[in-house]
C-alpha positions in Angstrom: 0.2 -0.1 -0.3 2.8 1.9 1.0 4.3 1.5 -2.6 1.3 2.2 -4.2 1.2 5.5 -2.3 4.8 6.6 -3.3 3.9 5.7 -6.7 1.0 8.0 -7.0 2.9 10.8 -5.5 5.7 10.2 -7.5 3.5 10.7 -10.9 1.2 13.3 -9.5 4.6 15.1 -8.7 5.7 14.7 -12.8 2.6 15.3 -13.7 2.6 18.8 -12.0 6.0 19.6 -13.2 5.0 18.5 -16.6 2.0 20.8 -16.4 3.9 23.8 -15.3 6.2 23.3 -17.8 3.4 23.0 -20.8 1.6 25.7 -19.3 4.2 28.3 -18.9 5.8 27.3 -22.5 2.5 26.9 -24.7 -0.1 28.6 -22.8 2.2 31.6 -21.5 2.3 33.8 -24.2 -1.4 33.1 -24.6 -2.2 34.1 -21.0 0.5 37.4 -21.6 -1.3 38.3 -24.7 -4.7 38.2 -22.9 -3.5 40.3 -20.4 -1.8 42.9 -22.8 -5.3 43.1 -24.5 -7.2 43.5 -21.5 -5.1 46.1 -20.1 -5.1 48.1 -23.8 -8.9 47.7 -24.0 -9.4 49.2 -20.6 -6.9 52.0 -20.7 -6.7 52.6 -24.0 -3.1 52.2 -24.7 -0.6 49.8 -25.8 0.5 47.7 -23.4 4.1 46.0 -22.9 4.7 43.5 -20.2 8.4 41.9 -20.1 7.8 38.9 -18.6 4.7 37.0 -16.9 4.6 33.6 -15.5 1.7 32.1 -12.8 1.7 29.0 -10.3 -0.5 26.3 -9.9 -0.5 25.7 -6.5 -2.1 28.3 -5.1 -3.4 29.4 -8.8 -1.9 32.9 -9.6 -0.1 35.1 -12.1 3.3 37.5 -11.6 4.0 40.3 -13.7 7.4 42.0 -13.8 7.7 45.1 -15.7 4.6 46.7 -17.4 4.2 49.6 -19.4 1.3 51.4 -20.8 1.4 54.5 -23.0 -1.7 56.0 -23.7 -2.6 56.1 -27.3 0.9 54.2 -28.1 2.1 57.9 -27.6 6.1 57.9 -27.2 6.7 61.6 -27.5 5.2 61.8 -23.4 6.0 59.6 -20.2 3.9 56.7 -19.9 0.9 56.8 -18.3 1.6 53.7 -16.3 4.2 51.7 -15.2 4.3 49.2 -12.7 7.6 46.9 -11.6 5.8 43.5 -10.6 2.3 42.5 -10.3 1.0 39.4 -8.6 -2.4 38.5 -8.6 -4.3 35.3 -6.7 -6.6 34.3 -9.7 -7.8 31.4 -11.7 -6.1 30.7 -15.2 -9.0 29.2 -16.9 -10.5 32.4 -16.3 -8.1 34.9 -17.7 -7.4 32.4 -20.4 -11.1 32.0 -21.3 -12.6 35.2 -20.0 -15.3 33.4 -17.7 -16.6 35.7 -15.6 -14.4 35.6 -12.0 -13.5 37.2 -8.6 -9.6 37.9 -8.2 -9.1 38.2 -4.6 -5.9 39.9 -4.3 -3.7 42.0 -6.6 -0.3 43.4 -5.4 1.4 46.5 -7.3 5.0 46.9 -6.8 6.4 50.3 -8.1 3.2 51.4 -9.3 3.8 55.1 -11.1 0.7 57.1 -13.0 1.7 60.0 -14.9 -1.6 61.9 -16.5 -1.7 65.0 -18.5 -4.0 67.5 -16.9 -7.1 69.4 -18.8 -7.6 67.0 -21.5 -6.8 63.7 -23.0 -3.4 62.2 -22.8 -3.3 61.7 -26.3 -3.4 65.5 -27.4 -0.6 66.8 -29.2 1.5 69.9 -28.1 -0.1 71.7 -30.7 -3.8 70.6 -29.6 -4.4 67.9 -32.0 -5.5 64.7 -31.6 -3.4 61.9 -32.6 -5.1 59.8 -34.9 -4.4 56.1 -33.6 -6.7 53.6 -33.4 -6.9 51.0 -30.5 -5.5 47.8 -32.1 -6.9 45.7 -29.5 -10.5 46.2 -31.3 -12.2 46.5 -28.0 -14.1 49.1 -26.2 -12.5 48.5 -22.8 -16.0 48.6 -20.9 -15.9 45.0 -19.4 -13.4 42.9 -17.5 -14.1 39.5 -17.1 -13.2 39.6 -13.8 -14.0 41.8 -10.7 -10.8 42.5 -8.1 -11.9 42.2 -4.6 -9.1 44.1 -3.2 -5.8 45.7 -4.6 -2.6 46.6 -2.5 -0.3 49.2 -4.0 2.1 50.5 -1.3 4.4 52.9 -2.4 2.4 54.4 -5.5 3.8 57.3 -7.3 0.8 59.7 -8.8 2.2 62.9 -10.9 -0.1 65.0 -12.5 1.4 66.6 -15.5 1.2 70.4 -16.1 -0.7 71.7 -18.8 2.0 73.8 -19.9 5.4 73.6 -19.7 7.6 75.1 -17.0 5.1 74.5 -14.3 6.4 71.5 -12.0 3.7 68.3 -11.8 1.6 68.0 -9.0 2.9 65.0 -7.3 1.2 62.3 -4.4 3.6 60.2 -2.7 1.3 57.4 -1.6 3.0 55.5 1.0 0.3 52.9 1.8 -2.6 52.6 -0.7 -5.5 49.6 -0.7 -8.5 49.7 -2.9 -11.5 47.5 -2.5 -14.2 45.7 -4.8 -12.5 47.1 -8.0 -15.3 47.1 -10.8 -14.8 48.6 -14.1 -17.7 51.0 -14.1 -17.5 51.6 -10.5 -15.9 53.7 -8.0 -13.3 52.2 -5.9 -13.2 52.4 -1.9 -9.9 53.1 -0.9 -7.2 53.7 2.2 -4.1 55.3 1.8 -1.3 57.1 3.4 0.5 60.1 1.5 3.8 61.8 2.6 3.1 65.1 2.4 7.0 66.9 0.9 6.0 70.6 2.5 5.2 71.0 5.1 6.4 67.5 6.2 3.6 65.6 7.7 1.6 62.2 6.9 -2.1 62.2 5.5 -4.4 59.6 6.4 -7.1 59.1 4.0 -10.6 57.2 2.9 -12.5 57.7 -0.1 -13.5 56.7 -3.5 -11.6 56.8 -6.7 -13.2 56.0 -10.6 -14.7 54.8 -12.5 -11.4 55.5 -14.6 -11.9 57.5 -17.6 -9.8 56.0 -20.4 -9.7 59.0 -23.0 -9.4 61.5 -20.2 -7.5 59.9 -17.1 -7.1 63.3 -15.2 -10.6 63.3 -15.1 -11.3 60.3 -13.4 -13.5 61.3 -10.1 -12.0 61.3 -6.7 -13.7 62.2 -2.9 -13.2 61.1 0.7 -12.1 62.5 3.6 -8.6 62.9 5.1 -6.7 63.8 8.4 -3.3 65.7 8.3 -1.0 65.4 11.3 2.2 66.7 12.9 3.0 69.1 9.8 6.1 70.9 11.0 6.3 74.3 9.5 9.7 75.0 10.7 10.8 74.0 7.0 9.5 77.5 6.1 12.2 79.6 7.3 11.0 82.4 9.5 7.8 80.6 10.7 7.7 77.7 13.5 4.5 75.3 14.8 3.3 72.0 14.0 0.1 72.0 11.9 -3.2 69.7 11.7 -5.7 69.5 9.9 -9.0 67.4 9.1 -11.6 67.9 5.9 -13.0 66.1 2.7 -12.3 66.9 -0.9 -14.0 65.9 -4.0 -13.5 66.6 -7.7 -11.4 65.1 -10.4 -7.8 64.1 -10.6 -6.9 67.4 -12.2 -9.3 69.9 -10.1 -10.2 69.1 -6.4 -12.2 71.1 -3.9 -11.0 70.9 -0.5 -12.9 72.0 2.4 -11.4 71.4 6.2 -9.5 73.1 9.3 -6.0 73.5 10.8 -5.1 73.9 14.0 -1.4 75.5 14.8 -1.3 75.8 18.5 2.4 76.9 18.7 2.4 78.9 15.8 5.5 81.6 15.7 6.6 84.2 13.0 10.0 84.9 13.8 11.0 85.7 17.2 7.4 86.4 18.0 5.2 84.8 20.6 3.7 81.7 20.1 -0.2 81.6 19.3 -2.8 79.2 18.6 -3.5 79.8 15.0 -6.7 78.2 13.7 -8.2 78.2 9.9 -11.4 77.3 8.2 -10.2 77.2 4.9 -11.9 76.2 1.2 -9.4 75.4 -1.3 -9.0 74.1 -5.0 -6.0 72.2 -6.3 -5.8 72.9 -9.8 -3.9 70.0 -11.8 -3.4 72.0 -15.0 -0.6 74.0 -13.2 -0.2 72.3 -9.7 -1.7 75.9 -8.4 -3.8 75.8 -5.0 -6.0 78.4 -4.9 -8.0 79.8 -1.5 -11.1 80.7 -1.5 -12.0 82.6 1.9 -10.0 81.4 4.6 -10.6 82.4 8.1 -7.8 82.6 10.2 -8.2 83.4 14.0 -5.8 83.8 16.8 -5.8 85.0 20.6 -9.2 87.8 20.1 -8.3 88.7 16.1 -9.8 87.4 13.3 -8.9 87.6 9.4 -9.9 86.9 6.0 -7.5 85.7 3.3 -8.5 85.1 -0.1 -5.9 84.1 -3.1 -3.4 81.0 -3.7 -0.3 78.7 -3.4 0.8 79.5 -7.0 4.1 78.7 -9.3 5.8 80.6 -11.6 6.8 79.3 -14.8 11.1 78.6 -14.6 10.7 78.8 -10.7 11.1 76.2 -8.4 8.6 76.1 -6.0 5.4 77.8 -5.1 4.4 81.8 -4.0 2.0 82.7 -1.6 -0.1 85.3 -3.1 -2.8 86.8 -0.3 -5.4 89.4 0.4 -6.1 89.9 4.2 -8.7 91.8 5.8 -9.1 91.9 9.2 -12.8 91.2 10.2 -12.1 91.5 14.4 -8.6 92.5 15.4 -6.6 94.0 18.4 -3.4 95.4 17.7 -1.4 93.9 20.8 -2.4 89.9 19.2 -0.4 91.5 15.9 2.2 92.7 18.1 2.7 89.9 20.1 2.7 87.3 16.8 5.8 89.4 15.6 7.5 91.0 18.4 9.2 89.0 21.5 8.3 92.0 23.9 6.8 90.8 27.3 4.0 92.7 27.0 2.9 94.5 23.7 3.1 98.5 23.4 -0.1 99.4 22.7 -3.9 97.8 23.3 -7.0 98.5 21.1 -9.3 97.8 18.2 -7.4 97.8 14.8 -8.5 97.7 11.2 -5.6 95.9 8.8 -5.8 95.5 5.0 -3.0 94.1 2.8 -1.3 92.4 0.1 0.6 89.5 1.0 3.2 87.8 -1.2 5.9 85.3 -0.2 7.8 84.8 -3.1 10.0 81.5 -4.1 13.3 81.0 -2.6 15.6 79.3 0.2 15.4 82.6 2.4 14.1 83.6 6.1 10.5 84.6 5.8 11.5 88.2 6.9 14.2 88.7 3.7 11.4 87.9 1.1 8.1 89.0 2.5 6.5 91.3 0.8 3.3 93.3 2.3 1.3 96.5 1.2 -1.7 97.7 3.0 -2.7 99.8 5.7 -3.6 99.8 9.0 -6.2 102.0 11.4 -5.9 102.1 15.0 -8.6 104.3 16.7 -8.7 104.3 20.7 -5.3 103.0 21.7 -3.8 102.9 24.9 -0.5 102.7 25.6 0.7 99.7 28.3 3.4 101.7 29.6 2.8 104.3 32.0 5.7 106.1 31.4 5.1 106.5 27.7 1.3 107.1 28.6 2.3 109.8 30.9 4.2 111.5 28.1 1.2 110.9 25.7 -1.3 112.6 28.3 1.2 115.6 28.7 1.6 115.8 25.0 -2.0 116.4 24.8 -2.5 118.9 27.2 0.1 120.8 26.3 -1.2 120.9 22.6 -4.6 122.3 24.0 -2.7 125.0 26.3 -4.0 123.1 29.5 -1.3 123.1 32.8 -2.3 120.9 35.3 -1.3 117.8 37.4 -2.3 114.6 35.4 -5.4 112.0 36.9 -5.0 108.5 36.0 -8.8 109.2 34.9 -7.5 111.9 32.3 -5.7 109.0 30.1 -6.1 109.8 26.3 -6.7 107.4 23.6 -4.4 107.9 20.7 -5.5 106.9 17.0 -2.8 106.0 14.4 -3.1 105.1 10.9 -0.3 104.0 8.3 0.1 103.5 4.7 2.7 100.7 4.3 4.9 98.7 2.2 7.1 96.0 3.6 10.0 94.9 1.4 13.6 93.2 2.4 13.1 93.3 6.4 12.5 97.3 6.0 9.1 98.8 6.6 8.4 102.0 4.1 5.8 104.0 5.5 4.1 106.9 2.6 1.7 108.2 5.6 1.5 107.6 9.0 -0.1 109.3 11.4 -0.6 109.8 14.9 -3.6 111.5 16.9 -4.4 112.8 20.2 -6.6 115.3 21.2 -4.6 118.7 20.5 -2.3 117.2 18.4 -1.6 115.3 15.1 1.6 114.4 13.9 1.6 112.9 10.0 4.7 111.7 9.3 6.7 109.7 6.1 10.0 107.3 6.4 11.0 103.8 7.3 11.9 101.3 10.1 14.3 98.6 10.0 12.8 95.5 11.3 16.1 94.0 11.9 18.3 96.7 12.7 15.4 98.5 14.4 16.6 102.1 12.9 14.0 104.9 12.6 13.9 107.6 10.1 11.0 109.5 10.0 10.1 113.4 8.6 7.1 115.2 9.0 4.8 117.9 10.5 3.4 118.2 14.2 0.1 120.7 14.4 -1.1 121.6 17.4 -4.5 123.3 18.7 -2.6 125.6 20.8 -0.2 128.5 19.9 3.3 127.9 20.8 3.4 130.4 23.5 0.0 128.8 25.4 2.1 125.0 25.2 4.5 126.2 28.1 4.5 128.5 30.9 6.5 131.5 32.9 9.5 133.3 30.9 9.5 130.4 27.6 6.0 131.5 27.2 6.7 135.3 26.6 9.4 134.4 25.1 7.8 132.2 22.3 5.0 135.2 22.0 7.1 136.8 19.6 7.4 133.5 17.1 4.0 132.5 17.8 2.8 134.1 13.9 5.4 132.1 12.1 4.0 129.1 13.4 0.5 129.6 12.9 -0.8 127.6 9.9 -4.1 127.1 8.2 -6.3 127.5 11.2 -3.8 125.6 13.5 -1.9 127.1 17.0 1.5 125.9 15.4 2.5 123.5 12.8 6.4 122.3 13.7 8.7 120.3 11.0 10.0 117.2 12.9 12.2 114.4 12.6 12.3 111.3 14.5 16.1 109.4 14.4 17.7 106.5 16.1 16.5 103.2 17.0 13.8 101.7 18.8 15.2 101.5 21.8 16.9 104.9 21.7 14.7 107.4 19.8 16.0 110.9 18.9 13.4 113.8 18.5 13.8 116.8 17.3 13.0 119.9 14.8 13.5 119.3 11.2 14.7 123.0 10.4 
């Protein structure tokens, strides 16, 4: 009995070896051609497989080296390249076209490159290449349904419509798709690595159906979570950002809606604040730009609305940030805390703020390349330093000809307004005004953010005449010159200048 079992076993082994050799030698080319035809029909592409073999126990197929060129084009990168494909399947279903379920397909080294904003087979001049699909199939039917696809390490590139722009890249570290039917969306779970700022994106959603004539128009939708994004990669700012939201659209134009939270956001040497935003954006695959629809940003007791985008410039690496920023409810002390490292802000009070914000490309600090062009209006501000506030109160009283000891309740409010441009780390003021009861100071000049150098010139306009702004013998002497400084209904108008540094300012007459 044992001998018969050994004989039967040997016969089965020999049969298995013979069958494997027969199938690989005789049926291998048939199966390879069958797979190439299916892929060509489905993706409207010329398909080349370097090598295909399979096993009987368990039944499976392994493809090494697969290239798909959309409409057989060789003047653009291949639509799809795959280093290795392994599938658990039924060989008879592939050979004879019987309807069958494939349990699992693994794709290694999958790279997808698609032209945005049009069919992959458009020529550079916009003409369609008149290449017929040699397979003759319409590609609308697979003879099987794939239950699960694992494609870890996938690279998705959406090539720009115009030359000189960088492709939009998605480095997909982990990717699993389920219930992959030809004319149905595919459910997926993915982990992406975001390059700038670096961080991991977890996302679930649906993908498809695949649009074979215009792959970049394939629908996609889902939800995402973005965690531990280090903003320190951008010189001049810091903080760890997290974001959640959802998205929908097509591969070359995706609408995103979500929120962000950066609890330790910093600008330069300023104080850390909790920055939160609600945003809507469009990721435009035709040029890789992100267009920001109204973004609501909040920190401390201030709120701003931003519109603009993160856009590229042909021939330049990276993206520039272009925004229009308008305050909704803002406090000057919040802005000062954000950008300055002083223990407490110099001023408090509501502020109106509007500016154009431009952060160009370039590997330099934010402060060196930041461009601002805007204005602010500060109404009823109070200085936090008693020493400074006392001087402001004294200026107001003297400007009105009032000479009496200061009472704490007599603190005056200050109004400030400015038109400014920030460039190369300097602030240039085309208009800077400071007003308290009895006095209006109008200046033009500049302030160095790093150097802290001050250089302003302008005029000080007072309600009282010079002789009324002092007492005693000085008042008597000034009566003689009062007529020379009266102007346009003011008691006195003096040309002034302010120089020095922030910590050591010098005030004087600009004679």
